[in-house]
C-alpha positions as CSV (number, residue, x, y, z in Angstrom):
1,X,-42.1,184.1,-97.9
2,X,-42.2,186.7,-100.6
3,X,-44.2,189.9,-100.4
4,X,-47.1,188.6,-102.4
5,X,-48.1,185.0,-101.5
6,X,-50.1,183.1,-104.2
7,X,-53.5,181.6,-103.3
8,X,-55.4,179.1,-105.4
9,X,-59.1,179.7,-105.0
10,X,-61.4,176.8,-106.0
11,X,-65.1,177.8,-106.1
12,X,-67.7,176.6,-108.6
13,X,-70.0,179.6,-107.9
14,X,-68.7,182.3,-110.3
15,X,-70.0,185.2,-108.2
16,X,-68.7,183.9,-104.9
17,X,-65.3,183.1,-106.6
18,X,-65.1,186.6,-108.0
19,X,-65.9,188.2,-104.7
20,X,-63.2,186.1,-102.9
21,X,-60.7,186.8,-105.6
22,X,-61.4,190.6,-105.4
23,X,-60.9,190.6,-101.7
24,X,-57.7,188.6,-101.8
25,X,-56.3,190.8,-104.6
26,X,-57.2,193.9,-102.6
27,X,-55.1,192.4,-99.8
28,X,-52.1,192.1,-102.2
29,X,-52.2,188.4,-102.8
30,X,-51.6,186.8,-106.2
31,X,-54.7,184.7,-107.0
32,X,-55.2,181.7,-109.2
33,X,-58.8,180.8,-110.0
34,X,-60.3,177.4,-110.6
35,X,-64.0,176.6,-111.0
36,X,-63.6,172.8,-110.3
37,X,-61.2,170.2,-109.1
38,X,-59.8,169.4,-112.5
39,X,-58.7,173.0,-113.1
40,X,-57.3,173.2,-109.6
41,X,-55.2,170.1,-110.0
42,X,-53.9,171.5,-113.3
43,X,-52.4,174.4,-111.3
44,X,-51.2,172.1,-108.5
45,X,-49.5,169.8,-111.0
46,X,-47.5,172.7,-112.5
47,X,-44.3,172.2,-110.5
48,X,-43.0,175.6,-111.3
49,X,-46.2,177.4,-110.2
50,X,-46.0,178.7,-106.7
51,X,-49.0,178.1,-104.5
52,X,-48.8,179.2,-100.8
53,X,-52.4,178.3,-99.9
54,X,-55.3,176.5,-101.6
55,X,-58.8,177.7,-100.6
56,X,-61.5,175.4,-101.7
57,X,-65.2,175.1,-101.5
58,X,-66.3,171.7,-100.1
59,X,-69.1,171.2,-102.7
60,X,-67.6,171.2,-106.1
61,X,-69.2,169.7,-109.3
62,X,-66.6,167.1,-110.1
63,X,-64.9,166.2,-106.7
64,X,-65.6,167.2,-103.1
65,X,-63.2,169.7,-101.7
66,X,-61.8,167.2,-99.1
67,X,-60.9,164.7,-101.8
68,X,-59.3,167.5,-103.8
69,X,-57.3,168.6,-100.8
70,X,-56.0,165.1,-100.3
71,X,-55.0,164.8,-104.0
72,X,-53.3,168.2,-103.9
73,X,-51.4,167.1,-100.8
74,X,-50.1,164.0,-102.7
75,X,-48.4,166.4,-105.1
76,X,-47.6,169.2,-102.6
77,X,-47.4,167.7,-99.1
78,X,-46.8,171.0,-97.4
79,X,-49.6,172.9,-99.1
80,X,-51.9,174.6,-96.6
81,X,-55.6,174.0,-97.3
82,X,-58.5,176.2,-96.3
83,X,-62.0,174.8,-96.7
84,X,-64.9,177.3,-97.2
85,X,-68.3,175.8,-96.6
86,X,-71.8,176.9,-95.6
87,X,-71.7,173.8,-93.5
88,X,-68.4,174.4,-91.7
89,X,-69.4,172.6,-88.6
90,X,-70.0,169.5,-90.6
91,X,-66.7,169.5,-92.5
92,X,-64.3,166.8,-91.5
93,X,-61.1,168.8,-91.7
94,X,-58.0,166.6,-92.1
95,X,-55.0,167.3,-89.9
96,X,-53.1,170.5,-90.8
97,X,-56.0,171.9,-92.8
98,X,-58.4,174.7,-91.8
99,X,-62.0,175.7,-92.4
100,X,-64.0,178.9,-92.5
101,X,-67.8,179.1,-92.6
102,X,-69.8,180.8,-95.3
103,X,-70.8,183.5,-95.3
104,X,-67.6,185.0,-93.9
105,X,-66.7,188.6,-93.6
106,X,-63.7,190.2,-95.4
107,X,-62.0,190.6,-92.0
108,X,-62.6,186.9,-91.1
109,X,-61.1,185.9,-94.5
110,X,-58.2,188.2,-94.2
111,X,-57.4,187.1,-90.6
112,X,-57.7,183.4,-91.4
113,X,-55.5,183.6,-94.5
114,X,-52.9,185.7,-92.6
115,X,-52.9,183.2,-89.7
116,X,-52.4,180.2,-92.0
117,X,-49.6,181.8,-94.0
118,X,-47.7,182.8,-90.9
119,X,-48.3,179.5,-89.1
């Protein structure tokens, strides 16, 4: 793994997305931003675009995060997925995927991302 892993953040709430991106960039990650599933899949489908982790909201305007994760895994079977949801206890997390409940602290996000990337 290179020094600066690339994370794809999929979040329809612009302010929440901006905060997550700011935190991840402060932690020295490269960050790709998508406001919906269509934009996220455009990144996923770029074979030359490196993505080490996709973090997605569960409730997106055009597709739910779980369906997006499954579509992304069809293209990139090894892609780690982190779901962020205000209803984390109710998220049916597929095998090999992770979830973090909103609101989460910067430390929780940092620790979760680090754990996934080193798993």
